[in-house]
Backbone as JSON, one array per atom type, in Angstrom:
{
  "sequence": "MIRSELLQALAKANPELRADDVEAIVDVFFDEIAQRLTDGGRVELRGFGAFSTRERDARKGRNPRTGESVDVPGKRVPFFKPGKEIRARLNV",
  "N": [[8.79, 0.7, 5.04], [9.99, 1.66, 1.79], [9.14, 2.33, -1.75], [11.69, 2.2, -3.33], [13.37, 0.7, -1.4], [11.89, -1.59, -1.24], [12.4, -2.38, -3.99], [14.98, -2.84, -3.96], [15.51, -4.86, -2.01], [14.16, -7.08, -3.44], [15.84, -7.24, -5.78], [18.07, -8.05, -4.3], [17.48, -10.58, -3.52], [16.9, -11.9, -5.61], [19.18, -12.48, -7.7], [19.41, -13.22, -10.3], [17.72, -11.74, -11.7], [17.5, -8.64, -13.77], [17.72, -5.26, -12.72], [15.7, -3.77, -14.03], [13.88, -5.78, -14.59], [12.9, -6.44, -12.21], [11.71, -3.89, -11.29], [9.73, -3.69, -13.32], [8.06, -5.94, -12.78], [7.25, -5.28, -9.82], [5.88, -3.0, -10.62], [3.76, -4.28, -12.29], [2.56, -5.72, -10.29], [1.55, -3.88, -8.36], [0.01, -2.4, -10.05], [-2.23, -3.96, -10.73], [-3.32, -4.54, -8.35], [-4.28, -1.96, -7.88], [-5.92, -1.61, -10.07], [-8.05, -3.57, -9.7], [-9.01, -2.73, -7.5], [-10.12, -0.5, -8.39], [-12.12, -1.22, -10.16], [-13.8, -1.88, -8.17], [-13.7, -4.38, -7.25], [-11.87, -6.99, -5.03], [-8.97, -7.81, -3.17], [-7.13, -10.54, -2.0], [-4.43, -11.75, -0.26], [-3.26, -14.52, 0.94], [-2.42, -15.06, 4.1], [-1.53, -12.53, 4.46], [-3.53, -10.28, 3.86], [-6.46, -8.4, 3.07], [-7.27, -6.47, 0.5], [-9.72, -4.03, -0.25], [-12.57, -2.0, -1.01], [-14.26, 0.76, 0.57], [-17.27, 2.58, 1.17], [-17.78, 5.92, 1.66], [-20.03, 8.22, 3.11], [-21.6, 11.23, 2.11], [-21.14, 14.15, 3.76], [-21.34, 16.93, 6.11], [-18.85, 19.09, 6.59], [-16.13, 20.87, 8.15], [-14.16, 23.93, 7.56], [-11.1, 24.31, 8.75], [-9.53, 26.83, 8.99], [-11.36, 28.89, 8.79], [-13.57, 28.15, 9.98], [-16.3, 27.85, 8.81], [-19.11, 26.11, 7.52], [-18.66, 22.98, 5.17], [-19.69, 21.28, 2.2], [-18.6, 18.03, 2.04], [-18.2, 15.8, -0.29], [-19.63, 12.16, -1.0], [-17.31, 9.35, -1.31], [-15.37, 6.67, -2.38], [-13.06, 4.72, -0.46], [-9.83, 3.35, 0.07], [-9.32, 0.05, 1.78], [-7.68, -1.91, 4.24], [-7.53, -4.85, 5.46], [-5.92, -6.95, 7.89], [-4.57, -10.04, 7.56], [-4.85, -13.43, 9.31], [-2.33, -14.37, 10.15], [-0.41, -12.28, 9.84], [-1.54, -10.7, 11.72], [-0.88, -12.51, 13.86], [1.76, -12.59, 14.01], [2.61, -9.92, 14.41], [1.58, -9.66, 17.11], [3.21, -11.17, 19.05]],
  "CA": [[9.56, 0.45, 3.7], [9.55, 2.36, 0.59], [9.33, 1.53, -2.85], [12.99, 1.89, -3.44], [13.75, -0.62, -0.46], [11.25, -3.1, -1.64], [13.04, -2.96, -5.07], [16.31, -3.22, -3.48], [15.61, -6.12, -1.37], [13.81, -8.04, -4.27], [16.77, -7.55, -6.46], [19.31, -8.9, -3.7], [16.95, -11.97, -3.16], [16.65, -12.51, -6.87], [20.02, -11.71, -8.49], [19.25, -13.65, -11.75], [16.57, -10.76, -12.63], [18.05, -7.55, -13.92], [16.69, -4.25, -11.9], [14.51, -3.42, -14.85], [12.76, -6.6, -14.62], [12.4, -6.51, -10.57], [10.88, -2.67, -11.18], [8.52, -4.1, -14.01], [7.4, -6.94, -11.73], [6.52, -4.58, -9.0], [4.87, -2.13, -11.32], [2.55, -4.92, -12.68], [1.8, -6.1, -9.08], [0.6, -2.63, -7.99], [-1.06, -1.57, -10.99], [-3.22, -5.13, -10.92], [-4.03, -4.3, -7.14], [-5.03, -0.75, -8.11], [-7.1, -1.71, -11.23], [-9.01, -4.37, -9.18], [-9.83, -1.93, -6.56], [-10.91, 0.6, -9.12], [-13.21, -1.83, -10.69], [-14.78, -2.49, -7.22], [-13.06, -5.93, -6.58], [-11.32, -7.29, -3.69], [-7.49, -8.45, -3.52], [-6.7, -11.25, -0.88], [-3.14, -12.21, -0.26], [-3.42, -15.44, 1.83], [-1.58, -15.08, 5.2], [-1.07, -11.26, 4.63], [-4.74, -9.73, 4.14], [-7.13, -8.13, 2.02], [-7.53, -4.91, 0.07], [-11.1, -3.51, -0.51], [-12.8, -0.48, -0.8], [-15.64, 1.1, 1.3], [-18.02, 3.81, 0.75], [-18.09, 7.03, 2.8], [-21.15, 8.88, 2.83], [-21.37, 12.8, 1.99], [-21.29, 15.04, 5.07], [-21.0, 18.35, 6.56], [-17.35, 19.31, 7.37], [-15.75, 22.38, 8.68], [-13.0, 24.24, 7.19], [-10.39, 24.61, 9.99], [-9.25, 28.2, 9.21], [-12.53, 29.96, 8.84], [-14.62, 27.46, 10.71], [-17.09, 27.58, 7.79], [-19.28, 24.64, 7.19], [-18.36, 22.87, 3.9], [-19.98, 19.8, 1.98], [-17.67, 16.87, 1.61], [-19.03, 14.58, -1.32], [-19.25, 11.0, -0.58], [-16.27, 8.94, -1.84], [-14.72, 5.47, -1.94], [-11.64, 4.83, 0.05], [-9.07, 1.91, 0.13], [-9.61, -0.51, 3.15], [-6.97, -2.98, 4.58], [-7.86, -6.16, 6.53], [-4.82, -7.96, 7.89], [-4.84, -11.63, 7.77], [-4.74, -13.99, 10.67], [-1.15, -14.53, 10.07], [0.08, -11.26, 10.1], [-1.85, -10.19, 13.0], [-0.35, -13.29, 14.95], [3.29, -12.05, 14.17], [2.6, -8.63, 15.22], [1.28, -9.86, 18.39], [3.94, -12.38, 19.48]],
  "C": [[9.13, 1.21, 2.68], [9.77, 1.8, -0.41], [10.87, 1.18, -3.4], [13.68, 0.73, -2.84], [13.19, -1.6, -0.99], [12.03, -3.43, -3.07], [14.42, -3.44, -4.88], [16.37, -4.68, -3.03], [15.02, -7.22, -2.67], [14.92, -8.29, -5.16], [17.91, -8.26, -5.84], [18.6, -10.07, -3.53], [16.74, -12.82, -4.47], [17.86, -11.92, -8.02], [20.13, -12.08, -9.95], [18.51, -12.49, -12.45], [17.45, -9.33, -12.55], [17.12, -6.46, -12.87], [15.46, -3.87, -12.69], [13.45, -4.37, -14.78], [12.04, -6.66, -13.29], [11.38, -5.19, -10.68], [9.56, -2.96, -12.03], [7.52, -4.92, -13.29], [6.56, -6.32, -10.43], [5.54, -3.6, -9.56], [3.69, -2.8, -11.53], [1.83, -5.29, -11.19], [1.05, -5.15, -8.41], [-0.29, -2.17, -8.55], [-2.19, -2.77, -10.82], [-3.81, -4.84, -9.48], [-5.05, -3.07, -7.38], [-6.02, -0.84, -8.97], [-8.13, -2.46, -10.61], [-9.86, -3.67, -8.3], [-10.82, -0.96, -7.33], [-11.99, -0.2, -9.66], [-14.1, -2.43, -9.67], [-14.53, -3.9, -6.7], [-12.22, -5.94, -5.26], [-9.95, -7.98, -3.8], [-7.27, -9.0, -2.25], [-5.42, -11.74, -1.22], [-3.09, -13.09, 0.97], [-2.23, -15.23, 2.84], [-1.08, -13.36, 5.39], [-2.37, -10.27, 4.93], [-5.19, -9.35, 2.88], [-7.3, -6.92, 1.79], [-9.16, -4.85, -0.29], [-11.56, -2.28, -0.68], [-14.21, -0.33, -0.17], [-16.08, 2.53, 1.03], [-18.14, 4.73, 1.89], [-19.16, 7.97, 2.49], [-20.58, 10.4, 2.65], [-21.56, 13.2, 3.51], [-21.01, 16.19, 5.09], [-19.67, 18.28, 7.1], [-17.15, 20.56, 7.73], [-14.53, 22.77, 8.12], [-12.06, 25.0, 8.43], [-9.85, 26.06, 10.03], [-10.21, 29.08, 9.53], [-13.62, 29.45, 9.88], [-15.87, 27.48, 10.14], [-17.64, 26.22, 7.55], [-19.06, 24.39, 5.85], [-19.0, 21.61, 3.43], [-19.0, 19.25, 1.54], [-18.44, 15.94, 0.98], [-18.57, 13.31, -0.7], [-18.2, 10.33, -1.7], [-16.02, 7.35, -1.61], [-13.33, 5.38, -1.7], [-11.28, 3.47, 0.23], [-9.17, 1.36, 1.74], [-8.61, -1.67, 3.12], [-7.25, -3.87, 5.63], [-6.52, -6.93, 6.59], [-5.23, -9.1, 8.03], [-4.67, -12.17, 9.48], [-2.99, -14.07, 11.28], [-0.25, -13.63, 10.64], [-0.15, -10.62, 11.34], [-1.02, -10.96, 14.2], [1.03, -12.93, 15.06], [3.4, -10.88, 14.58], [2.3, -8.64, 16.65], [1.64, -10.88, 19.27], [4.3, -11.66, 21.0]]
}
């Protein structure tokens, strides 16, 4: 599902809301998740899963074109751990 499909599904399920209101709600939802992760926090949606970040160490990589060795800096990457209910629904 892409963002526009999500907006359409929410608008259809909530006809009392204007399209602008639905879009504003989705924007706030995703902005809050992103901000919490940026601050080093964790976001847990019961029954769905948890979003967090993990540290990746700096390492030596390889340029696939030239085969030359390059330094890849350490970084934080997003991580999602599905909840028990979503795993059960996927493995029915």
